[in-house]
N, C-alpha and C positions, 0 to 999 in steps of 0.2 A: 465544426467550428469550436474553437477554444473559447470558453467563457470564464472570466475570472470574477470572483465575488470578493476577493480580498483586495482592498484598495491600498494596503500598506505592504508593498512588495519589497521596496528598497527603502526602509524606514528612515535611515540616516539621510539619504539623498532627499527624500520627500519632505521630511520635517525641517531640514536645513534650508531648503528652498522656500518653504512656506513661512518659516520664521523670518527670512530675509525680506520676503514680500510684505509681511506685517510690519516689520521695522521700517521699510520704505514708506508705507502709508502713514505711520506715526510721525516720521520725519517730515513728510509732506504737510501734515496737519500743523506741526510746530512751525514750519516755514511760513505757512499761511498766517498763523497767529502773529508771528514776528513781523512779517511784512505789513500786516494791518496796523500793528502798533507803531511801526516806523512811519508809515504813510500818514496816519491820523494823529501822530504825536503832537502836532502844533495846532490842533483844532479843538473846538469846544462843541459839546452836544447838550441840548436841552431835552429834558424828558421828565416824565412823571414817575416817581417811585413812591408807591403807597400814597397816592393822591397828593404828593408834595412835589412841586416843581423844583427840579434841580438843574444846576448848570455845572457840568464837570468836563474835564479833559476827555475827549472821545475814547482813548484806550481804557481809561479807568471806568467810564460809564458802561462800556461793553465787555470788560474783562471777564467777569464770571459767566454771564450768559454765553459769550462766545467760546470760552474754554469748555463749558459744558456741552455745547453743540458740537464743537470740534472733537472732543473726547468721545462722545456717543457715536458720531459719524465715523471717526477713525477706527474705533473698536468694532463697530458693526461691519464696515467695509473690510477690515482686516480679517475678521472671522469668516465672513462670506467668501472673501478671496482665498483664504487658506482652504476652506472646504472645497471650493471649485478647483483649486490647484491640486489638492490631494486626489480628487475624483478623476481629473484629467491627466494628472502626472503618471498614473499607472499605465498610460499608453506609451510612456517613455520608459518608466521604471520596469514595467513588465518585459519589454523587449531586452533591456539591459540584463535583467535576471536570466532570461532565456538564453541570451548570448553567452553569459558566463557558464551556465550549466551545460549547454550543448557543445561549446568550444572546449570545455574540460573533457567531455567524452571523446571529441574528435582528437584532442591532444594526446589522449591515451591510445589512439589508434583506431577508433571506430569510424571508419570512412563511409559507413552506411548511414550515418546520422546526418540529417538535414534539419536546418532551423526552420521552424514554422511559427508564424505570428497570426494574430487576428487581423481581419481586414481593416479594423479601425485603429490598429496600432501604428505608431510612428516608426521610423527607421527601417522601413521595408526595403529601401534601396541598399542599405548595408546588408540586410538579410540576403537579398539576391546575390550581391557580390560575394558574400561568404559562402553561400551554397554553390556558386560557380567555382570558387576556389576549391571547395571540398570535392566537387565533381571532377575537377582536373586532377587533383591528387589521387582520387579513387581510380580514375582511368590509368594513370601512370603506374600506380602500385599494382593494378591488375595485370598490366603488361609485364612488369618485373616478376610478379608471381608466376605468370604463365611461362616466361622464359626460364625461370629457376626450376619449374616443374619439368620442362623439356630437358634442361641441362642435367637434372638428377636422373631422369630416365636414361639418357645417353651414357652417363658415367656408370650407372648400375649395370648396364649391358657389358661394358668393358671391351667392346669391339674395337680393334685397331683402326678401322676405317672411319670411325666417328670423330677423329681428331679435328678435321676441317669443320664439321658441323658444330662441335663444341666451341671452337675458336670463334665461329660466326655468332653463336649465342652469347658468348662472353663479350664480344664486340657490341652487340645490341644492348646487353645489360649495361655496359659502360656508357653507351650513348644515352640511355634512359636515365641513369644515375647522374651523369654529367649535366643534365638539364637543371639540376638543383645547385644553387650557390649556397655554400655553407660557410660558417664562421670558423669552424675548427676542422681538422683533418686535412688531407691533401686536396689542394685546389688545382688540379691538372687541367 
């Protein structure tokens, strides 16, 4: 089992998302304060302030206490949310990092490479699809290599009776290669 202790795997992705989460919480807090001020704008509130009975417009009476409560709550929830997100996001960031690393190796031709993730990671469906894709490429490339080895052995012998066998191998190679659609080169 792979166990990660580093929670900052794709720092840019994680910090960007956590920052947007915190910004959303702060905007929500500002919206609550604005809505309260709008709804209570035409009302009066009576209350005691330092043993003195005061009558004020409701938004003015509650402005500073409410702003303080909203600020403390928003900052607390933002920090807690960011921490939770960073801890949980590595279940997405970790697989993304693993995909980048392993697909780079596969891209350089290592068809023995398979992507492995932890059981608790997200994106396991994509991992399975990518591993199936690599399995298919591996099988096809193994057939091509086998046919090329057989072709080389026949051409090294130089026997005149091998012409039909060589043509058959070339035909099989062409069939194998023609299964791939490519953007450049001949598309016969």
